[in-house]
C-alpha positions in Angstrom: -3.6 -90.4 -70.7 -3.9 -87.2 -72.5 -1.4 -84.4 -72.5 -2.4 -80.9 -73.3 0.1 -78.3 -74.1 -0.8 -74.6 -74.3 1.2 -72.9 -76.9 -0.2 -69.5 -77.0 -2.8 -67.1 -75.6 -4.7 -64.1 -76.6 -4.6 -60.8 -74.9 -7.7 -58.7 -73.9 -10.0 -61.7 -74.0 -10.0 -62.0 -77.7 -12.1 -65.0 -79.1 -10.9 -67.9 -81.2 -12.0 -66.2 -84.5 -9.9 -63.1 -83.8 -7.0 -65.1 -82.8 -7.2 -67.2 -86.0 -7.5 -64.0 -88.0 -4.3 -62.7 -86.3 -2.4 -65.8 -87.1 -3.7 -65.8 -90.7 -2.3 -62.3 -91.0 1.1 -63.6 -90.0 1.1 -62.4 -86.4 2.2 -65.6 -84.6 1.7 -65.6 -80.8 4.9 -67.2 -79.5 5.5 -68.0 -75.9 7.9 -65.6 -74.1 9.3 -68.7 -72.2 9.2 -72.2 -73.8 7.0 -74.7 -72.1 10.0 -77.0 -71.0 12.3 -74.1 -70.0 14.0 -74.4 -66.7 12.7 -70.9 -65.9 9.4 -72.4 -65.2 10.8 -74.2 -62.1 12.6 -71.3 -60.3 12.1 -72.5 -56.7 13.4 -75.9 -57.4 16.4 -74.5 -59.2 17.1 -71.9 -56.6 17.1 -74.4 -53.9 19.6 -76.7 -55.8 21.8 -73.6 -56.6 21.8 -72.5 -53.0 22.7 -76.0 -51.8 25.6 -76.2 -54.3 26.8 -72.7 -53.2 26.5 -73.8 -49.5 28.4 -77.1 -50.2 31.2 -75.2 -52.0 31.5 -72.6 -49.3 31.7 -75.2 -46.5 34.2 -77.3 -48.4 36.4 -74.2 -48.6 36.2 -73.6 -44.9 36.7 -77.3 -43.9 39.8 -77.4 -46.2 41.4 -75.2 -43.7 40.2 -77.1 -40.6 41.7 -80.2 -39.0 40.9 -83.5 -40.7 38.8 -84.7 -37.8 36.5 -81.6 -37.9 32.9 -82.7 -37.9 29.9 -80.8 -39.4 26.4 -81.7 -40.3 23.9 -79.2 -41.8 20.2 -80.3 -41.9 16.9 -78.8 -42.7 13.4 -80.2 -42.3 13.9 -81.8 -45.7 17.0 -83.8 -44.6 20.7 -83.6 -44.5 22.2 -80.9 -46.8 25.8 -81.4 -45.9 27.8 -83.8 -43.8 31.5 -84.3 -43.0 32.5 -86.8 -40.3 29.0 -86.7 -39.0 29.4 -90.0 -37.1 32.8 -89.3 -35.7 32.6 -89.1 -31.8 34.4 -86.0 -30.4 34.7 -84.3 -27.0 32.2 -81.4 -27.1 34.5 -79.1 -25.2 33.2 -75.6 -24.8 30.3 -76.2 -27.3 28.7 -78.0 -24.4 27.7 -74.6 -22.9 25.3 -74.0 -25.8 23.6 -77.3 -25.1 23.5 -76.7 -21.4 22.0 -73.3 -22.0 19.3 -74.8 -24.2 18.3 -77.4 -21.6 18.5 -74.9 -18.7 16.0 -72.6 -20.7 13.7 -75.6 -21.3 13.8 -77.1 -17.8 14.0 -73.9 -15.7 12.5 -71.4 -18.1 14.1 -68.1 -19.4 12.5 -66.0 -16.5 13.9 -68.2 -13.7 15.8 -66.3 -11.1 18.2 -67.7 -8.5 17.5 -66.6 -5.0 20.1 -65.9 -2.4 18.8 -65.3 1.2 19.8 -64.4 4.7 17.9 -66.5 7.3 17.8 -66.6 11.0 16.3 -69.1 13.5 15.2 -66.2 15.8 13.7 -62.8 15.2 15.5 -59.6 15.9 14.9 -57.7 19.1 15.7 -54.0 18.9 17.9 -54.8 15.8 19.8 -57.6 17.6 19.7 -61.1 16.2 20.9 -63.3 19.1 22.0 -66.2 16.9 24.0 -67.0 13.8 22.6 -65.8 10.4 22.8 -68.1 7.5 23.7 -66.9 4.0 21.8 -69.5 2.0 22.8 -70.0 -1.6 20.4 -70.8 -4.3 22.9 -71.5 -7.2 23.3 -67.9 -8.5 26.5 -68.0 -10.6 26.7 -64.2 -10.8 27.1 -63.3 -7.2 29.9 -60.7 -7.0 31.3 -57.8 -5.1 32.2 -54.5 -6.6 35.9 -55.2 -6.7 35.5 -58.4 -8.6 33.1 -56.9 -11.0 35.4 -54.0 -11.8 38.3 -56.5 -12.4 36.4 -58.2 -15.3 38.2 -57.1 -18.5 35.1 -56.9 -20.7 32.1 -54.7 -19.8 29.9 -56.9 -21.8 30.3 -59.7 -19.3 29.8 -57.6 -16.2 26.2 -58.7 -15.7 26.3 -59.5 -12.0 24.2 -60.0 -8.8 26.0 -57.6 -6.5 26.2 -59.1 -3.0 26.4 -55.5 -1.6 22.6 -55.3 -2.4 21.9 -58.2 0.0 23.9 -56.5 2.7 22.0 -53.3 2.1 18.7 -55.3 2.4 19.9 -56.8 5.7 20.6 -53.4 7.1 17.3 -52.1 5.7 15.5 -55.0 7.7 16.7 -53.2 10.8 19.6 -55.5 11.8 22.3 -53.8 13.7 24.0 -56.6 15.6 24.5 -60.4 15.1 25.7 -62.0 18.3 26.7 -65.2 16.5 28.4 -65.6 13.0 27.6 -65.4 9.3 27.3 -69.1 8.3 27.6 -69.9 4.6 25.0 -72.5 3.4 25.7 -74.1 0.1 23.8 -77.3 0.8 21.4 -76.9 -2.1 24.1 -78.7 -4.2 26.6 -81.4 -3.3 30.1 -80.7 -1.8 32.1 -81.0 -4.9 33.9 -77.7 -5.6 35.6 -78.9 -8.8 35.7 -81.5 -11.4 37.9 -84.6 -10.8 39.2 -84.6 -14.4 40.4 -81.0 -14.3 44.2 -80.8 -14.5 46.0 -79.7 -11.4 47.1 -76.5 -13.3 43.5 -75.4 -13.5 43.3 -75.1 -9.7 46.1 -72.6 -9.4 45.6 -69.0 -10.2 42.7 -67.3 -12.0 41.9 -70.0 -14.6 39.0 -71.5 -12.7 37.3 -70.9 -9.4 35.0 -73.2 -7.3 31.6 -74.7 -7.9 28.7 -74.5 -5.4 25.3 -73.3 -4.6 26.8 -70.4 -2.7 29.7 -68.9 -4.5 30.8 -65.3 -4.6 33.3 -63.9 -7.0 33.5 -67.2 -8.9 34.5 -69.0 -5.6 38.0 -67.5 -5.8 40.1 -66.1 -3.0 41.2 -62.4 -3.1 38.1 -60.5 -2.0 37.0 -62.1 1.3 38.9 -59.5 3.3 38.4 -56.6 1.0 35.3 -57.0 -1.3 36.1 -53.8 -3.1 39.7 -54.7 -4.1 40.2 -54.6 -7.9 42.3 -57.7 -8.5 42.4 -60.8 -10.6 42.1 -62.9 -7.3 43.7 -66.1 -6.5 43.0 -69.8 -6.3 39.7 -71.3 -5.9 38.7 -72.1 -2.3 35.8 -73.3 -0.2 33.0 -71.2 -1.9 30.6 -71.1 1.1 33.3 -70.2 3.5 34.6 -67.4 1.2 31.0 -66.1 0.8 30.5 -66.1 4.6 33.8 -64.2 5.1 32.9 -61.7 2.3 29.4 -61.1 3.6 30.7 -60.5 7.1 33.0 -57.8 5.8 30.2 -56.2 3.9 27.9 -56.1 7.0 30.7 -54.7 9.2 31.4 -52.0 6.6 27.7 -51.0 6.9 27.8 -50.6 10.7 26.4 -54.0 11.6 28.3 -55.7 14.5 29.0 -59.3 13.9 30.5 -60.9 17.0 31.5 -64.3 15.7 33.8 -65.4 12.9 32.4 -66.7 9.6 31.7 -70.4 9.2 29.9 -73.1 7.1 26.8 -75.1 7.7 23.2 -75.7 6.9 20.4 -73.3 8.0 18.2 -74.9 10.6 14.8 -76.1 9.6 12.3 -73.4 10.2 14.8 -70.5 9.9 13.1 -67.5 8.6 14.1 -65.1 5.9 15.6 -61.8 7.0 16.5 -60.5 3.6 16.9 -61.8 0.1 18.0 -61.0 -3.5 17.3 -62.5 -7.0 19.6 -63.0 -9.9 19.0 -61.6 -13.3 16.7 -63.8 -15.5 18.2 -67.1 -16.6 18.1 -65.9 -20.2 20.5 -63.1 -19.3 22.6 -65.5 -17.0 23.1 -67.9 -19.9 24.2 -65.1 -22.2 26.7 -64.0 -19.5 27.8 -67.6 -19.1 29.0 -67.7 -22.7 31.5 -65.0 -21.8 34.3 -64.9 -19.3 32.7 -67.2 -16.8 31.4 -69.7 -19.4 32.9 -72.9 -17.8 31.8 -72.1 -14.2 28.5 -70.6 -15.3 27.4 -73.6 -17.3 28.5 -76.1 -14.7 26.6 -74.3 -12.0 23.6 -74.1 -14.4 24.0 -77.8 -14.8 23.6 -78.3 -11.1 20.5 -76.1 -11.2 19.1 -78.2 -14.0 19.7 -81.3 -11.8 17.8 -79.8 -8.8 15.0 -78.4 -11.1 14.7 -81.5 -13.3 15.6 -84.7 -11.5 16.1 -83.7 -7.9 19.9 -84.3 -8.1 22.2 -81.9 -6.3 25.2 -82.4 -8.5 26.2 -81.2 -12.0 26.3 -84.9 -13.2 22.6 -85.2 -12.4 22.0 -82.0 -14.3 23.9 -83.4 -17.3 21.8 -86.6 -17.0 18.7 -84.6 -17.4 20.5 -82.5 -20.0 21.3 -85.7 -22.0 17.6 -86.7 -22.0 16.6 -83.3 -23.4 19.5 -83.1 -25.8 18.4 -86.4 -27.3 15.0 -84.9 -27.8 16.7 -81.9 -29.4 18.5 -84.4 -31.7 22.0 -83.2 -30.4 22.9 -86.1 -28.3 23.0 -89.8 -29.0 
């Protein structure tokens, strides 16, 4: 094996004889950087220097964190830093980021949740001689103006105003409903909460209720006065509360509703009277990271279940989510 080391060069294309002449005249052509200088490997050194700086910075941060804090930093080249990387911990609120990632993959960032008013009969001279069904499609942002105004941070006020659906029903020519407004949350299962939630969660404004049809986070406080600016009360039956709220909105717009609100499934073959769509899923997930993060991501989990594995509960959604998170390398 031969090793060739270049020790000098000539400028301006000078030939060997001129170079030799210059050297003989005492004008040595020395390299500006030695051949074996570390400066000849800047990328390698920069990467190592950056890794050391990163490690030092993370160590300083983790020194102030609880001892069971876990952190793993990786790149395509492998693991750069690890601390308690194999320690199993409850994901807590960080689960919402994984749920959002899976929802975006399964449902797509442009997916919109539909909420519809359906009836088994057509209107005659503006009169629907039957119940109308308010059919939920899983929109976690259905609100009334009072609830929206009660949110403390304008940045989380991305909503699907239920007033728009009431306006659309009036625009469809409906002036009277001889039956009732029936809330239909049958797209998802009947669970309105999580069994492991402490009893204290179910009292006051900490959490609301889960369901395919939920208005104002499924919490009491707006069913009789949708425009009330209040923090609301306990979680209730979300479909029943939605039916009550929509009844009030229709009556406020001059629509006569003879019956009292109830809960049930829309008959097969019921036709659409009016409908509305949620904001795109990408915006919903951003909203879900704010004030409504727990409820938003659990309802999204149910949406993943329906869209991905045909399940109507949030556990089915997380089953599908687990499959996708394993593919993402974030779940084992």
